[in-house]
C-alpha positions in Angstrom: -16.1 -30.9 -5.6 -14.9 -30.8 -2.1 -12.1 -32.9 -0.7 -14.7 -34.9 1.2 -16.6 -35.6 -2.0 -13.4 -36.7 -3.7 -12.6 -39.0 -0.8 -16.0 -40.6 -1.2 -15.5 -41.0 -4.9 -12.2 -42.7 -4.4 -13.7 -45.0 -1.8 -16.5 -45.9 -4.1 -14.1 -46.6 -7.0 -11.9 -48.8 -4.8 -14.9 -50.8 -3.6 -16.3 -51.1 -7.1 -13.2 -51.6 -9.3 -10.2 -52.0 -7.0 -11.5 -55.0 -4.9 -10.0 -53.5 -1.7 -7.4 -50.9 -0.6 -3.8 -51.9 -0.6 -2.5 -51.9 2.9 -1.4 -48.6 4.4 2.3 -49.4 4.1 1.9 -50.3 0.4 0.0 -47.1 -0.3 2.6 -45.1 1.5 5.3 -46.6 -0.8 3.0 -45.9 -3.8 2.6 -42.3 -2.6 6.4 -41.9 -2.5 6.6 -43.4 -6.0 4.0 -40.9 -7.3 5.7 -38.0 -5.7 9.0 -39.1 -7.3 7.3 -39.1 -10.7 6.0 -35.6 -10.1 9.4 -34.5 -8.9 11.0 -35.9 -12.1 8.7 -33.7 -14.3 9.3 -30.7 -12.1 13.1 -31.1 -12.4 12.9 -31.3 -16.1 10.2 -28.7 -16.8 11.3 -26.0 -14.2 14.7 -27.2 -13.1 17.9 -27.7 -14.9 17.5 -31.3 -16.1 16.7 -32.0 -19.7 13.9 -34.2 -20.8 14.6 -37.7 -22.0 12.4 -39.0 -24.8 10.6 -41.3 -22.3 9.8 -38.2 -20.1 8.1 -36.2 -22.8 4.8 -38.2 -22.6 4.4 -37.4 -18.8 1.7 -35.0 -17.9 2.2 -32.7 -14.8 -1.5 -32.4 -14.0 -2.0 -36.2 -14.2 1.0 -36.8 -11.9 -0.4 -34.3 -9.4 -3.7 -36.1 -9.5 -2.0 -39.5 -8.9 -0.4 -38.0 -5.8 -3.8 -36.7 -4.6 -5.5 -40.1 -5.4 -3.1 -42.1 -3.2 -3.2 -39.5 -0.5 -7.0 -39.8 -0.4 -6.7 -43.6 -0.3 -4.5 -43.2 2.8 -6.8 -40.7 4.4 -9.8 -43.1 3.8 -7.9 -46.0 5.3 -6.8 -44.1 8.4 -10.1 -42.2 9.0 -8.8 -38.8 8.2 -11.3 -36.3 6.8 -9.1 -34.2 4.5 -11.6 -31.3 4.4 -11.5 -30.9 8.1 -7.7 -31.5 8.2 -7.1 -28.9 5.5 -9.3 -26.3 7.2 -7.5 -26.8 10.5 -4.1 -26.6 8.7 -5.0 -23.4 7.0 -6.1 -21.9 10.3 -2.8 -23.0 11.9 -0.7 -21.6 9.1 -2.7 -18.3 9.2 -2.2 -17.9 12.9 1.4 -18.8 12.8 2.5 -17.2 9.6 0.2 -14.2 9.0 3.0 -11.7 9.1 6.1 -14.0 8.8 6.3 -13.9 5.0 5.4 -10.2 4.7 8.4 -9.4 7.0 10.8 -11.7 5.1 13.3 -9.5 3.3 14.2 -12.4 1.0 10.7 -12.2 -0.5 10.8 -8.5 -1.3 
């Protein structure tokens, strides 16, 4: 599945089950909430915080998918083709950073 296919699938779901998109500001707030939930799991699983009993049911992959879902909603609402945006972003990073990390003594 491509990002474009996923965006179309999200759009179809919203139109079929979701009635309509929440407005862009609401979806931005929801995106921040979902990123926070992902950060909570990361801090406990890979960081120094311990899990609370209520945290143990959370699934890292599901939280990442929630972030991606809301991001795709925002992309659909604002007319962003994430496939094209990602391809351009990869090209930008490659041109800008192709040797930067290889030359970073901190990474050796």
